[in-house]
Each structure stands twice: as structure tokens, then as C-alpha cells.
C-alpha positions as CSV (number, residue, x, y, z in Angstrom):
1,X,-13.3,68.2,0.1
2,X,-16.0,65.6,0.5
3,X,-15.6,62.6,-1.7
4,X,-18.5,61.6,-4.0
5,X,-20.8,59.0,-2.6
6,X,-22.0,57.7,-6.0
7,X,-20.5,54.6,-7.4
8,X,-21.7,55.5,-10.9
9,X,-18.6,57.4,-12.1
10,X,-17.4,55.8,-15.3
11,X,-15.5,58.4,-17.3
12,X,-12.0,57.3,-16.5
13,X,-10.7,60.8,-16.7
14,X,-12.8,63.0,-14.4
15,X,-10.9,66.2,-15.2
16,X,-11.3,65.8,-19.0
17,X,-15.0,65.0,-18.5
18,X,-15.5,68.1,-16.4
19,X,-13.7,70.3,-19.0
20,X,-15.7,68.9,-21.8
21,X,-18.9,69.5,-19.9
22,X,-17.8,73.1,-19.0
23,X,-17.1,73.8,-22.7
24,X,-20.5,72.5,-23.8
25,X,-22.2,74.6,-21.2
26,X,-20.2,77.7,-22.3
27,X,-21.2,77.1,-25.9
28,X,-24.9,76.7,-24.9
29,X,-25.4,79.8,-22.8
30,X,-22.2,81.8,-22.9
31,X,-21.2,81.0,-19.4
32,X,-24.2,82.3,-17.4
33,X,-25.1,78.8,-16.3
34,X,-21.6,77.6,-15.8
35,X,-21.0,76.3,-12.3
36,X,-19.3,73.2,-10.8
37,X,-22.7,71.8,-10.0
38,X,-23.9,72.2,-13.6
39,X,-20.7,70.7,-14.8
40,X,-21.2,67.7,-12.5
41,X,-24.7,67.2,-13.8
42,X,-23.6,67.4,-17.4
43,X,-20.7,65.0,-16.8
44,X,-23.0,62.6,-15.0
45,X,-21.0,62.6,-11.7
46,X,-21.8,63.6,-8.2
47,X,-22.1,67.3,-7.3
48,X,-18.8,67.1,-5.4
49,X,-16.7,65.2,-8.0
50,X,-15.5,68.3,-9.9
51,X,-13.9,69.5,-6.6
52,X,-11.3,66.8,-7.0
53,X,-9.7,68.9,-9.7
54,X,-11.2,72.4,-9.4
55,X,-11.4,74.4,-6.2
56,X,-14.1,76.7,-7.6
57,X,-15.6,78.2,-10.7
58,X,-12.6,80.4,-11.4
59,X,-10.2,77.4,-11.3
60,X,-12.5,75.6,-13.8
61,X,-12.7,78.6,-16.1
62,X,-8.9,79.0,-15.9
63,X,-8.5,75.4,-17.0
64,X,-10.9,75.8,-19.9
65,X,-9.1,79.1,-20.9
66,X,-5.8,77.2,-20.8
67,X,-7.2,74.7,-23.3
68,X,-8.4,77.7,-25.4
69,X,-5.0,79.3,-25.4
70,X,-3.3,76.1,-26.6
71,X,-6.0,75.8,-29.4
72,X,-5.5,79.4,-30.3
73,X,-1.7,79.0,-30.6
74,X,-2.3,75.9,-32.8
75,X,-4.7,77.9,-35.1
76,X,-2.2,80.8,-35.4
77,X,0.6,78.5,-36.2
78,X,-1.6,76.7,-38.8
79,X,-2.3,80.0,-40.4
80,X,1.4,80.6,-40.9
81,X,4.1,78.8,-38.9
82,X,6.8,81.5,-39.4
83,X,5.4,84.8,-40.8
84,X,8.1,87.0,-42.2
85,X,6.1,89.7,-44.1
86,X,3.3,92.0,-43.2
87,X,0.9,90.0,-45.4
88,X,1.8,86.8,-43.5
89,X,1.3,88.7,-40.2
90,X,-2.1,89.8,-41.5
91,X,-3.0,86.1,-42.2
92,X,-2.2,85.3,-38.6
93,X,-4.3,88.2,-37.5
94,X,-7.2,86.9,-39.6
95,X,-6.8,83.4,-37.9
96,X,-7.0,85.1,-34.5
97,X,-10.2,86.8,-35.3
98,X,-11.7,83.7,-37.0
99,X,-10.8,81.7,-33.8
100,X,-12.8,84.2,-31.8
101,X,-15.8,84.1,-34.2
102,X,-15.7,80.3,-34.4
103,X,-15.5,79.8,-30.6
104,X,-17.1,82.9,-29.1
105,X,-17.9,81.5,-25.7
106,X,-14.4,80.0,-25.3
107,X,-12.8,83.2,-26.5
108,X,-14.8,85.2,-24.0
109,X,-13.9,82.7,-21.2
110,X,-10.2,83.1,-22.2
111,X,-10.3,86.9,-22.0
112,X,-13.3,88.2,-20.2
113,X,-14.2,85.7,-17.4
114,X,-12.8,86.1,-13.9
115,X,-10.0,83.6,-13.5
116,X,-7.6,82.3,-10.9
117,X,-4.5,84.6,-11.2
118,X,-2.3,82.0,-9.6
119,X,-3.3,79.3,-12.1
120,X,0.1,78.1,-13.5
121,X,-1.5,76.3,-16.4
122,X,-3.3,79.4,-17.6
123,X,-0.3,81.6,-17.0
124,X,1.9,79.2,-19.1
125,X,-0.6,79.1,-21.9
126,X,-1.0,82.9,-22.0
127,X,2.8,83.3,-21.9
128,X,3.1,80.9,-24.9
129,X,0.7,83.0,-27.0
130,X,2.5,86.2,-25.9
131,X,5.9,84.7,-26.9
132,X,4.4,83.6,-30.2
133,X,3.2,87.1,-31.0
134,X,6.5,88.5,-29.8
135,X,8.4,86.1,-32.1
136,X,6.4,86.8,-35.2
137,X,6.5,90.6,-34.8
138,X,10.3,90.4,-34.3
139,X,10.5,88.2,-37.5
140,X,8.4,90.7,-39.6
141,X,9.9,93.9,-38.1
142,X,13.4,93.0,-36.8
143,X,14.4,96.6,-36.2
144,X,11.4,97.5,-34.1
145,X,11.1,97.4,-30.3
146,X,9.7,93.8,-30.2
147,X,8.0,94.2,-26.8
148,X,6.2,97.4,-27.6
149,X,5.2,96.4,-31.1
150,X,4.1,92.9,-30.1
151,X,1.8,94.5,-27.5
152,X,0.5,96.9,-30.1
153,X,-0.2,94.2,-32.6
154,X,-1.9,91.9,-30.1
155,X,-4.0,94.8,-28.8
156,X,-5.0,95.7,-32.4
157,X,-5.9,92.1,-33.4
158,X,-7.6,91.4,-30.1
159,X,-9.7,94.6,-30.4
160,X,-10.7,93.6,-33.9
161,X,-11.8,90.2,-32.6
162,X,-14.0,91.8,-30.0
163,X,-15.4,94.4,-32.4
164,X,-16.4,91.5,-34.7
165,X,-17.8,89.4,-31.9
166,X,-19.8,92.3,-30.5
167,X,-21.3,93.2,-33.9
168,X,-19.5,96.5,-34.3
169,X,-17.8,95.3,-37.5
170,X,-19.4,93.2,-40.3
171,X,-18.8,89.5,-39.7
172,X,-21.3,88.3,-42.4
173,X,-18.8,86.2,-44.2
174,X,-15.3,84.9,-43.7
175,X,-14.2,86.9,-46.8
176,X,-15.5,90.2,-45.3
177,X,-13.8,89.5,-42.0
178,X,-10.5,88.6,-43.7
179,X,-10.6,91.8,-45.8
180,X,-11.3,94.0,-42.8
181,X,-8.7,92.5,-40.6
182,X,-6.1,92.4,-43.3
183,X,-6.7,96.0,-44.2
184,X,-6.5,97.1,-40.6
185,X,-3.3,95.3,-39.9
186,X,-1.6,96.6,-43.1
187,X,-2.9,100.1,-42.6
188,X,-1.3,100.1,-39.1
189,X,2.0,99.6,-40.8
190,X,1.1,102.0,-43.7
191,X,1.2,99.2,-46.2
192,X,-1.4,99.0,-48.9
193,X,-3.2,95.7,-49.1
194,X,-2.2,93.6,-52.1
195,X,-5.0,92.9,-54.7
196,X,-6.0,89.3,-54.9
């Protein structure tokens, strides 16, 4: 790749500056204007500088998505570090949907944007979320098939996230979202929601 000819680069961490710029662009326009050239402009570097770390747009989106998966895992763990009951599992599901609603462009980049399938960082981050879901499902339902049930739970919660994002379910308030997600998760396991 050609090296930048400008001597004005001053960030100190080009990769981090490019990722910050990419996330800002995603939040502004949902990804339609995201390109390596736009990232370079936003970061204040030469048009070729991002190529030092990202071969193409897919590699950049994969890196952004990797950050998102790590943030999602932290949000889920913060909701409940070791859920052991269906209600606690529902709280984690609510955190997943809230993450999607609070960071819609990032969430879409994580799950709907084309990515580099060989990106090890994204694969590892995705695997960490999958293992987390597998672990909590096994903790709540130790006698169930953990692989099948964790896939079903993730699919349910992920579907709820996109239904809320796409305006198919009411996302007018955090309380409404929480009630809908909790009811859906508990209904899946035929457990009546507890009254607050």
C-alpha cells in the first residue's frame, strides 16, 4: 500500500483514530457514507493512512463490529454477571435489546453489514458472546440441550432487538421495552412474569 505523504498525522494511534471516526460516521448516517476515504477525512489523515490497518471497508467494519461485541458482552455481564433464574435471564435479554436501541448503527454494523469472514478479531468477539449465552442458558436450564437452547434464546432476543429497532414493537420508553422483552422471554419458557 502507498504510504501517506502528509506529515500532519498526529493521533499517535492511527488504528484507534480510524475506528473512532468510523463509529462517528456510522452514528451520523447509519453506514451509508462509511468508506476508508471518509474515515481518513474525519480522522484528519491522508486518504491512504487507514490502509495501514484496514485492507478495505469490510475489514474496517469487522474491526468496528469487534469493538461492538466486546461492549455488548460488557453490557450483558453488567445486567447480571451470572444469571441463574429465568427472571435474571430476562434481565440479560433486556440489556441486549437496550444495547441495540442505544447504539443502533453499531448494532446493525455488528449483525447486518458485510464483513470479512476471515477476521480473527471479529470471530473471537462473536465467539465470546456465543459462549456467554451458552453459559447463562446452561446455568438457568442445566438439564436442557445447551447448544440448541442457547441458539434459540439468542435468536429470540436478537429478533426482539431488530423488531424494536425497526419499529415493529413499541420502543417508546425503556419500561415498555423491558416489559415486552421480559414477557416474551418468560413466555418462551411458559413462566408467568412476576409482578413488580
